[in-house]
Backbone as a printed PyTorch tensor [residue, N CA C, xyz], in Angstrom:
tensor([[[109.0690,  97.2200,  71.8550],
         [109.0740,  98.0060,  73.0680],
         [110.5240,  98.3060,  73.4670]],

        [[110.7520,  99.5220,  73.8460],
         [112.0900,  99.9370,  74.2490],
         [112.3720,  99.5170,  75.6830]],

        [[113.6260,  99.2400,  75.9590],
         [114.0230,  98.9520,  77.3260],
         [114.2270, 100.2710,  78.0710]],

        [[114.2280, 100.1890,  79.3850],
         [114.4520, 101.3930,  80.1900],
         [115.8130, 102.0030,  79.8530]],

        [[116.8060, 101.1700,  79.6330],
         [118.1380, 101.6670,  79.3010],
         [118.1160, 102.4480,  77.9820]],

        [[117.3730, 101.9700,  77.0070],
         [117.2680, 102.6750,  75.7250],
         [116.5480, 104.0150,  75.8940]],

        [[115.4780, 104.0090,  76.6750],
         [114.7370, 105.2460,  76.9530],
         [115.6580, 106.2350,  77.6580]],

        [[116.4050, 105.7560,  78.6070],
         [117.3200, 106.5850,  79.3950],
         [118.3730, 107.2370,  78.4970]],

        [[118.9920, 106.4290,  77.6300],
         [120.0270, 106.9540,  76.7260],
         [119.4430, 107.9550,  75.7360]],

        [[118.2510, 107.6770,  75.2430],
         [117.6040, 108.5930,  74.3130],
         [117.2910, 109.9190,  75.0010]],

        [[116.8720, 109.8730,  76.2730],
         [116.5770, 111.1020,  77.0050],
         [117.8460, 111.9140,  77.2320]],

        [[118.9430, 111.2350,  77.5370],
         [120.2200, 111.9470,  77.7100],
         [120.6120, 112.6430,  76.4100]],

        [[120.4700, 111.9660,  75.3090],
         [120.7880, 112.5490,  74.0060],
         [119.9030, 113.7700,  73.7430]],

        [[118.6090, 113.6440,  74.0090],
         [117.6800, 114.7410,  73.7720],
         [117.9760, 115.9280,  74.6890]],

        [[118.2280, 115.6680,  75.9660],
         [118.4870, 116.7630,  76.9020],
         [119.7620, 117.5080,  76.5290]],

        [[120.7840, 116.7810,  76.1240],
         [122.0180, 117.4450,  75.6840],
         [121.7830, 118.2800,  74.4290]],

        [[120.9050, 117.8250,  73.5450],
         [120.5200, 118.6020,  72.3680],
         [119.8600, 119.9090,  72.7870]],

        [[118.9220, 119.8280,  73.7420],
         [118.2450, 121.0380,  74.2300],
         [119.2260, 122.0030,  74.8920]],

        [[120.1650, 121.4640,  75.6500],
         [121.1600, 122.3160,  76.3100],
         [121.9750, 123.0740,  75.2620]],

        [[122.4200, 122.3680,  74.2340],
         [123.1890, 123.0260,  73.1630],
         [122.3520, 124.1140,  72.4950]],

        [[121.0820, 123.8550,  72.3430],
         [120.1960, 124.7660,  71.6220],
         [119.7650, 125.9680,  72.4610]],

        [[119.5530, 125.7710,  73.7780],
         [118.9240, 126.8090,  74.5910],
         [119.7330, 127.2890,  75.7920]],

        [[121.0060, 126.9840,  75.8800],
         [121.7560, 127.3450,  77.0890],
         [122.1110, 128.8300,  77.1540]],

        [[122.0770, 129.5200,  76.0500],
         [122.4510, 130.9350,  76.0560],
         [121.5430, 131.7210,  77.0010]],

        [[122.1570, 132.4960,  77.8800],
         [121.4080, 133.3080,  78.8320],
         [120.9650, 132.5530,  80.0750]],

        [[121.3150, 131.3050,  80.1880],
         [120.9580, 130.5090,  81.3580],
         [122.1400, 130.4270,  82.3140]],

        [[121.8770, 129.9370,  83.5260],
         [122.9360, 129.7720,  84.5150],
         [123.7060, 128.4800,  84.3000]],

        [[123.2890, 127.6840,  83.3560],
         [123.9730, 126.4300,  83.0820],
         [124.6600, 126.5150,  81.7270]],

        [[125.7570, 125.7780,  81.5650],
         [126.6200, 125.9400,  80.3970],
         [126.1780, 125.1370,  79.1750]],

        [[126.8050, 125.4560,  78.0680],
         [126.5840, 124.7340,  76.8210],
         [127.5900, 123.5890,  76.7330]],

        [[127.3220, 122.5370,  77.5040],
         [128.1420, 121.3230,  77.4720],
         [127.2860, 120.1580,  77.9580]],

        [[127.6950, 118.9370,  77.6980],
         [126.8760, 117.7790,  78.1180],
         [126.6320, 117.7550,  79.6300]],

        [[125.4840, 117.2300,  80.0110],
         [125.1430, 117.1140,  81.4300],
         [126.2440, 116.4380,  82.2360]],

        [[126.8650, 115.4240,  81.6630],
         [127.8980, 114.6660,  82.3760],
         [129.1060, 115.5150,  82.7350]],

        [[129.2440, 116.6880,  82.1150],
         [130.3900, 117.5680,  82.3770],
         [130.0470, 118.7520,  83.2780]],

        [[128.8190, 118.8510,  83.7420],
         [128.4280, 119.9540,  84.6150],
         [129.1480, 119.8430,  85.9510]],

        [[129.5920, 120.9840,  86.4820],
         [130.1530, 120.9810,  87.8340],
         [129.0030, 121.1260,  88.8340]],

        [[129.3370, 121.1430,  90.1100],
         [128.3050, 121.1490,  91.1500],
         [127.3870, 122.3690,  91.0430]],

        [[127.9450, 123.5480,  90.8450],
         [127.1560, 124.7710,  90.7360],
         [126.2330, 124.7070,  89.5200]],

        [[126.7360, 124.2030,  88.4090],
         [125.9410, 124.0900,  87.1820],
         [124.8170, 123.0710,  87.3510]],

        [[125.1240, 121.9780,  88.0220],
         [124.0980, 120.9650,  88.2860],
         [122.9840, 121.5420,  89.1460]],

        [[123.3680, 122.3180,  90.1540],
         [122.3860, 122.9240,  91.0440],
         [121.4660, 123.8700,  90.2800]],

        [[122.0430, 124.7240,  89.4440],
         [121.2400, 125.6720,  88.6660],
         [120.3190, 124.9370,  87.6930]],

        [[120.8520, 123.9140,  87.0400],
         [120.0660, 123.1670,  86.0610],
         [118.9280, 122.4060,  86.7410]],

        [[119.2330, 121.7600,  87.8540],
         [118.1990, 121.0000,  88.5620],
         [117.1500, 121.9140,  89.1790]],

        [[117.5210, 123.1100,  89.5450],
         [116.5270, 124.0700,  90.0310],
         [115.5230, 124.3510,  88.9200]],

        [[116.0210, 124.5780,  87.7100],
         [115.1250, 124.7890,  86.5720],
         [114.2630, 123.5560,  86.3240]],

        [[114.8740, 122.3730,  86.3900],
         [114.1210, 121.1340,  86.1870],
         [113.0320, 120.9590,  87.2430]],

        [[113.3680, 121.2760,  88.4910],
         [112.3980, 121.1260,  89.5760],
         [111.1970, 122.0400,  89.3650]],

        [[111.4370, 123.2520,  88.9100],
         [110.3290, 124.1740,  88.6410],
         [109.4700, 123.6680,  87.4810]],

        [[110.1110, 123.1060,  86.4750],
         [109.3660, 122.5390,  85.3530],
         [108.5890, 121.2960,  85.7820]],

        [[109.1940, 120.4790,  86.6370],
         [108.4860, 119.3090,  87.1630],
         [107.2680, 119.7460,  87.9650]],

        [[107.4260, 120.7800,  88.7490],
         [106.3110, 121.3330,  89.5240],
         [105.1600, 121.7160,  88.5970]],

        [[105.4910, 122.3280,  87.4750],
         [104.4780, 122.6970,  86.4930],
         [103.8000, 121.4520,  85.9120]],

        [[104.6040, 120.4230,  85.6220],
         [104.0420, 119.1830,  85.0760],
         [103.1280, 118.4860,  86.0880]],

        [[103.4900, 118.5390,  87.3690],
         [102.6250, 117.9640,  88.4040],
         [101.2850, 118.6990,  88.4000]],

        [[101.3180, 120.0030,  88.2590],
         [100.0840, 120.7740,  88.1800],
         [ 99.2410, 120.3730,  86.9740]],

        [[ 99.8900, 120.1470,  85.8430],
         [ 99.1650, 119.7110,  84.6490],
         [ 98.5440, 118.3330,  84.8740]],

        [[ 99.2690, 117.4660,  85.5830],
         [ 98.7330, 116.1470,  85.9040],
         [ 97.4970, 116.2710,  86.7950]],

        [[ 97.5940, 117.0990,  87.8290],
         [ 96.4670, 117.2890,  88.7480],
         [ 95.2570, 117.8300,  87.9800]],

        [[ 95.4950, 118.7790,  87.0970],
         [ 94.3950, 119.3130,  86.3040],
         [ 93.8140, 118.2680,  85.3610]],

        [[ 94.6460, 117.4020,  84.8150],
         [ 94.1640, 116.3500,  83.9160],
         [ 93.3210, 115.3340,  84.6770]],

        [[ 93.7480, 114.9890,  85.8850],
         [ 92.9650, 114.0480,  86.6950],
         [ 91.6170, 114.6640,  87.0280]],

        [[ 91.6280, 115.9250,  87.4390],
         [ 90.4140, 116.6950,  87.5610],
         [ 89.4850, 116.3920,  88.7080]],

        [[ 89.7860, 115.4190,  89.5380],
         [ 88.8550, 115.0910,  90.6190],
         [ 89.4840, 115.3330,  91.9860]],

        [[ 90.3270, 116.3230,  92.0690],
         [ 91.0030, 116.6110,  93.3300],
         [ 90.1760, 117.4930,  94.2630]],

        [[ 89.0960, 118.0640,  93.7580],
         [ 88.2190, 118.8610,  94.6140],
         [ 87.0370, 118.0110,  95.0490]],

        [[ 86.6220, 118.1850,  96.2770],
         [ 85.5500, 117.3390,  96.8100],
         [ 84.2280, 117.5330,  96.0840]],

        [[ 84.0230, 118.6890,  95.4840],
         [ 82.7450, 118.9510,  94.8120],
         [ 82.7560, 118.5160,  93.3420]],

        [[ 83.8660, 117.9300,  92.8890],
         [ 83.9330, 117.4550,  91.5090],
         [ 83.8400, 115.9400,  91.4790]],

        [[ 83.4580, 115.4330,  90.3420],
         [ 83.3360, 113.9890,  90.1790],
         [ 84.4590, 113.4660,  89.2790]],

        [[ 84.5980, 112.1660,  89.2240],
         [ 85.6050, 111.5300,  88.3790],
         [ 85.4470, 111.9700,  86.9250]],

        [[ 84.2250, 112.2190,  86.4990],
         [ 83.9690, 112.5840,  85.1120],
         [ 84.5490, 113.9450,  84.7530]],

        [[ 84.9250, 114.7340,  85.7550],
         [ 85.4890, 116.0490,  85.4780],
         [ 86.8980, 115.9640,  84.8980]],

        [[ 87.5660, 114.8390,  85.0610],
         [ 88.9290, 114.6910,  84.5730],
         [ 88.9890, 114.4890,  83.0740]],

        [[ 90.1990, 114.5860,  82.5560],
         [ 90.4220, 114.3660,  81.1360],
         [ 90.5120, 112.8750,  80.8570]],

        [[ 90.6300, 112.5220,  79.5910],
         [ 90.6910, 111.0980,  79.2720],
         [ 92.0360, 110.5070,  79.6930]],

        [[ 92.0660, 109.2030,  79.8060],
         [ 93.2500, 108.5060,  80.3290],
         [ 94.4940, 108.7370,  79.4910]],

        [[ 94.3570, 108.9170,  78.1970],
         [ 95.5350, 109.1490,  77.3500],
         [ 96.2270, 110.4550,  77.7360]],

        [[ 95.4640, 111.5020,  78.0050],
         [ 96.0520, 112.7700,  78.4380],
         [ 96.7150, 112.6230,  79.8010]],

        [[ 96.0920, 111.8690,  80.6830],
         [ 96.6640, 111.6390,  82.0140],
         [ 97.9800, 110.8700,  81.8880]],

        [[ 98.0070, 109.8520,  81.0430],
         [ 99.2320, 109.0710,  80.8340],
         [100.3400, 109.9390,  80.2450]],

        [[ 99.9800, 110.8520,  79.3640],
         [100.9710, 111.7630,  78.7930],
         [101.5950, 112.6350,  79.8750]],

        [[100.7810, 113.1060,  80.8080],
         [101.3030, 113.9310,  81.9040],
         [102.2160, 113.1100,  82.8180]],

        [[101.8760, 111.8520,  83.0430],
         [102.7510, 110.9790,  83.8390],
         [104.0950, 110.8240,  83.1450]],

        [[104.0750, 110.6300,  81.8220],
         [105.3210, 110.5140,  81.0610],
         [106.1360, 111.8000,  81.1540]],

        [[105.4770, 112.9460,  81.0700],
         [106.1810, 114.2260,  81.1920],
         [106.8970, 114.3390,  82.5340]],

        [[106.2070, 113.9430,  83.6130],
         [106.8360, 114.0160,  84.9340],
         [108.0500, 113.0990,  85.0120]],

        [[107.9240, 111.8850,  84.4760],
         [109.0460, 110.9460,  84.4980],
         [110.2400, 111.4900,  83.7270]],

        [[109.9890, 112.1460,  82.6150],
         [111.0900, 112.7100,  81.8180],
         [111.8910, 113.7130,  82.6440]],

        [[111.2170, 114.5510,  83.4150],
         [111.9530, 115.5140,  84.2430],
         [112.7320, 114.8140,  85.3460]],

        [[112.1880, 113.7570,  85.9070],
         [112.9220, 112.9820,  86.9160],
         [114.1530, 112.3360,  86.2700]],

        [[113.9910, 111.7890,  85.0710],
         [115.1450, 111.2170,  84.3580],
         [116.2130, 112.2740,  84.1240]],

        [[115.8020, 113.4750,  83.7520],
         [116.7750, 114.5440,  83.5320],
         [117.5410, 114.8850,  84.8070]],

        [[116.8480, 114.8680,  85.9280],
         [117.5300, 115.1270,  87.2030],
         [118.5480, 114.0310,  87.4940]],

        [[118.1560, 112.7920,  87.2690],
         [119.0800, 111.6760,  87.4950],
         [120.2810, 111.7860,  86.5610]],

        [[120.0320, 112.1130,  85.3090],
         [121.1230, 112.2740,  84.3450],
         [122.0740, 113.3930,  84.7480]],

        [[121.5250, 114.4580,  85.3050],
         [122.3580, 115.5830,  85.7420],
         [123.3610, 115.1350,  86.7950]],

        [[122.9580, 114.1900,  87.6330],
         [123.8530, 113.6890,  88.6810],
         [124.5280, 112.3800,  88.2780]],

        [[124.6240, 112.1800,  86.9610],
         [125.3810, 111.0660,  86.3720],
         [124.9150, 109.6920,  86.8370]],

        [[123.6330, 109.5670,  87.1370],
         [123.0940, 108.2570,  87.4890],
         [122.8550, 107.4670,  86.2120]],

        [[123.3230, 106.2650,  86.1780],
         [123.0430, 105.3730,  85.0620],
         [121.6570, 104.7660,  85.2770]],

        [[121.0750, 104.2410,  84.2290],
         [119.7140, 103.7100,  84.3280],
         [119.6050, 102.6180,  85.3920]],

        [[120.5730, 101.7150,  85.4430],
         [120.5140, 100.6430,  86.4380],
         [120.6580, 101.1930,  87.8520]],

        [[121.4620, 102.2210,  88.0130],
         [121.6190, 102.8410,  89.3310],
         [120.2970, 103.4620,  89.7890]],

        [[119.5800, 104.0940,  88.8660],
         [118.2790, 104.6630,  89.2100],
         [117.3000, 103.5620,  89.6080]],

        [[117.2720, 102.4850,  88.8500],
         [116.4120, 101.3450,  89.1880],
         [116.7840, 100.7910,  90.5590]],

        [[118.0840, 100.6430,  90.8170],
         [118.5400, 100.1310,  92.1120],
         [118.0940, 101.0340,  93.2520]],

        [[118.1870, 102.3510,  93.0510],
         [117.7750, 103.3010,  94.0880],
         [116.2700, 103.2180,  94.3350]],

        [[115.4910, 103.0650,  93.2740],
         [114.0450, 102.9270,  93.4290],
         [113.7250, 101.6500,  94.2030]],

        [[114.3730, 100.5490,  93.8320],
         [114.1350,  99.2800,  94.5230],
         [114.5350,  99.3680,  95.9920]],

        [[115.6540, 100.0340,  96.2710],
         [116.1030, 100.2080,  97.6490],
         [115.0750, 101.0180,  98.4470]],

        [[114.5600, 102.0790,  97.8350],
         [113.5750, 102.9200,  98.5170],
         [112.2620, 102.1720,  98.7050]],

        [[111.8690, 101.3600,  97.7270],
         [110.6550, 100.5570,  97.8870],
         [110.7880,  99.6160,  99.0720]],

        [[111.9500,  99.0040,  99.2210],
         [112.1870,  98.1000, 100.3470],
         [112.0670,  98.8610, 101.6670]],

        [[112.6420, 100.0550, 101.7190],
         [112.5510, 100.8900, 102.9250],
         [111.0980, 101.2280, 103.2230]],

        [[110.3430, 101.5990, 102.1870],
         [108.9390, 101.9700, 102.3870],
         [108.1030, 100.7960, 102.9000]],

        [[108.3310,  99.5980, 102.3430],
         [107.6110,  98.4240, 102.8340],
         [107.9860,  98.1410, 104.2880]],

        [[109.2710,  98.2470, 104.5950],
         [109.7320,  98.0120, 105.9530],
         [109.1080,  99.0100, 106.9240]],

        [[108.9920, 100.2510, 106.5110],
         [108.3690, 101.2720, 107.3630],
         [106.9210, 100.9090, 107.6860]],

        [[106.2090, 100.3870, 106.7070],
         [104.8190, 100.0240, 106.9240],
         [104.7040,  98.8130, 107.8590]],

        [[105.6470,  97.9100, 107.7340],
         [105.6320,  96.7180, 108.5820],
         [105.9980,  97.0430, 110.0290]],

        [[106.7830,  98.1020, 110.2230],
         [107.2320,  98.4540, 111.5810],
         [106.4430,  99.6050, 112.1840]],

        [[105.3820, 100.0520, 111.4930],
         [104.5290, 101.0950, 112.0440],
         [105.1050, 102.4920, 111.9460]],

        [[105.8760, 102.7600, 110.9350],
         [106.5090, 104.0870, 110.7150],
         [105.5020, 105.1820, 110.7270]]])
Protein backbone atom coordinates (compact mmCIF):
# COMPACT_ATOMS: atom_id res chain seq x y z
CA UNK A 1 0.00 0.00 0.00
CA UNK A 2 1.28 3.43 -0.90
CA UNK A 3 1.61 6.18 1.64
CA UNK A 4 -0.20 9.47 1.16
CA UNK A 5 3.15 11.14 0.54
CA UNK A 6 3.93 8.68 -2.27
CA UNK A 7 0.49 9.21 -3.82
CA UNK A 8 0.97 12.96 -3.56
CA UNK A 9 4.39 12.91 -5.25
CA UNK A 10 3.13 10.61 -8.00
CA UNK A 11 0.20 12.97 -8.66
CA UNK A 12 2.55 15.95 -8.90
CA UNK A 13 4.68 14.06 -11.41
CA UNK A 14 1.61 13.08 -13.45
CA UNK A 15 0.10 16.58 -13.42
CA UNK A 16 3.37 18.13 -14.57
CA UNK A 17 3.46 15.54 -17.38
CA UNK A 18 -0.05 16.58 -18.47
CA UNK A 19 0.90 20.26 -18.34
CA UNK A 20 3.91 19.64 -20.59
CA UNK A 21 1.72 17.65 -22.96
CA UNK A 22 -1.41 19.84 -23.09
CA UNK A 23 -0.52 23.42 -22.12
CA UNK A 24 -0.51 24.76 -25.67
CA UNK A 25 -3.46 27.10 -26.18
CA UNK A 26 -4.25 27.27 -22.47
CA UNK A 27 -3.99 30.22 -20.08
CA UNK A 28 -1.43 28.33 -18.04
CA UNK A 29 2.21 27.84 -19.02
CA UNK A 30 4.32 24.86 -19.96
CA UNK A 31 6.29 24.66 -16.70
CA UNK A 32 6.00 22.75 -13.41
CA UNK A 33 3.14 23.67 -11.09
CA UNK A 34 5.65 24.80 -8.46
CA UNK A 35 6.80 27.57 -10.83
CA UNK A 36 3.37 29.02 -11.66
CA UNK A 37 2.86 32.66 -10.73
CA UNK A 38 -0.35 33.90 -9.11
CA UNK A 39 -2.17 34.60 -12.40
CA UNK A 40 -1.18 31.18 -13.79
CA UNK A 41 -2.29 29.44 -10.62
CA UNK A 42 -5.64 31.19 -10.80
CA UNK A 43 -6.21 30.17 -14.43
CA UNK A 44 -5.11 26.59 -13.77
CA UNK A 45 -7.23 26.20 -10.64
CA UNK A 46 -10.24 27.61 -12.45
CA UNK A 47 -9.87 24.79 -14.97
CA UNK A 48 -9.40 22.29 -12.14
CA UNK A 49 -12.49 23.57 -10.33
CA UNK A 50 -14.62 23.12 -13.45
CA UNK A 51 -13.27 19.60 -13.89
CA UNK A 52 -13.92 18.84 -10.21
CA UNK A 53 -17.47 20.08 -10.68
CA UNK A 54 -17.86 17.59 -13.52
CA UNK A 55 -16.45 14.79 -11.35
CA UNK A 56 -18.89 15.65 -8.55
CA UNK A 57 -21.69 15.30 -11.09
CA UNK A 58 -20.36 11.90 -12.14
CA UNK A 59 -20.26 10.87 -8.48
CA UNK A 60 -23.87 11.99 -7.95
CA UNK A 61 -24.94 10.06 -11.02
CA UNK A 62 -23.05 6.97 -9.84
CA UNK A 63 -24.72 7.10 -6.43
CA UNK A 64 -28.02 7.40 -8.24
CA UNK A 65 -30.33 7.82 -5.27
CA UNK A 66 -30.39 11.59 -5.02
CA UNK A 67 -33.97 11.86 -6.27
CA UNK A 68 -36.78 11.10 -3.87
CA UNK A 69 -38.55 8.85 -6.37
CA UNK A 70 -35.48 6.63 -6.89
CA UNK A 71 -34.26 3.81 -4.72
CA UNK A 72 -30.78 2.80 -3.58
CA UNK A 73 -30.80 0.13 -6.28
CA UNK A 74 -30.78 2.83 -8.95
CA UNK A 75 -27.13 3.61 -8.22
CA UNK A 76 -24.10 2.01 -9.78
CA UNK A 77 -21.97 -0.57 -8.05
CA UNK A 78 -19.64 0.45 -5.24
CA UNK A 79 -16.49 0.07 -7.34
CA UNK A 80 -17.70 2.74 -9.78
CA UNK A 81 -18.65 5.00 -6.87
CA UNK A 82 -15.20 4.53 -5.29
CA UNK A 83 -13.58 5.39 -8.62
CA UNK A 84 -15.51 8.67 -8.74
CA UNK A 85 -14.41 9.47 -5.17
CA UNK A 86 -10.80 8.89 -6.23
CA UNK A 87 -11.28 11.16 -9.25
CA UNK A 88 -12.55 13.97 -7.03
CA UNK A 89 -9.62 13.57 -4.64
CA UNK A 90 -7.15 13.75 -7.52
CA UNK A 91 -8.50 17.16 -8.54
CA UNK A 92 -8.29 18.38 -4.94
CA UNK A 93 -4.67 17.15 -4.79
CA UNK A 94 -3.93 19.05 -7.99
CA UNK A 95 -5.33 22.23 -6.47
CA UNK A 96 -3.18 21.76 -3.38
CA UNK A 97 -0.12 21.10 -5.54
CA UNK A 98 -0.81 24.26 -7.53
CA UNK A 99 -0.50 26.26 -4.31
CA UNK A 100 2.69 24.40 -3.32
CA UNK A 101 1.11 22.54 -0.42
CA UNK A 102 3.15 19.57 0.68
CA UNK A 103 1.31 16.38 1.60
CA UNK A 104 1.83 16.88 5.34
CA UNK A 105 0.62 20.47 5.09
CA UNK A 106 -2.58 19.27 3.42
CA UNK A 107 -3.09 16.66 6.14
CA UNK A 108 -2.45 19.32 8.80
CA UNK A 109 -5.01 21.65 7.20
CA UNK A 110 -7.60 18.86 7.07
CA UNK A 111 -6.98 17.99 10.72
CA UNK A 112 -7.22 21.67 11.69
CA UNK A 113 -10.52 22.02 9.83
CA UNK A 114 -11.87 18.82 11.40
CA UNK A 115 -11.12 20.25 14.84
CA UNK A 116 -12.95 23.47 13.91
CA UNK A 117 -15.94 21.50 12.62
CA UNK A 118 -16.17 19.41 15.81
CA UNK A 119 -15.88 22.56 17.90
CA UNK A 120 -18.68 24.20 15.90
CA UNK A 121 -20.97 21.27 16.62
CA UNK A 122 -20.14 21.36 20.32
CA UNK A 123 -20.86 25.11 20.53
CA UNK A 124 -24.08 25.04 18.50
CA UNK A 125 -22.71 26.66 15.32
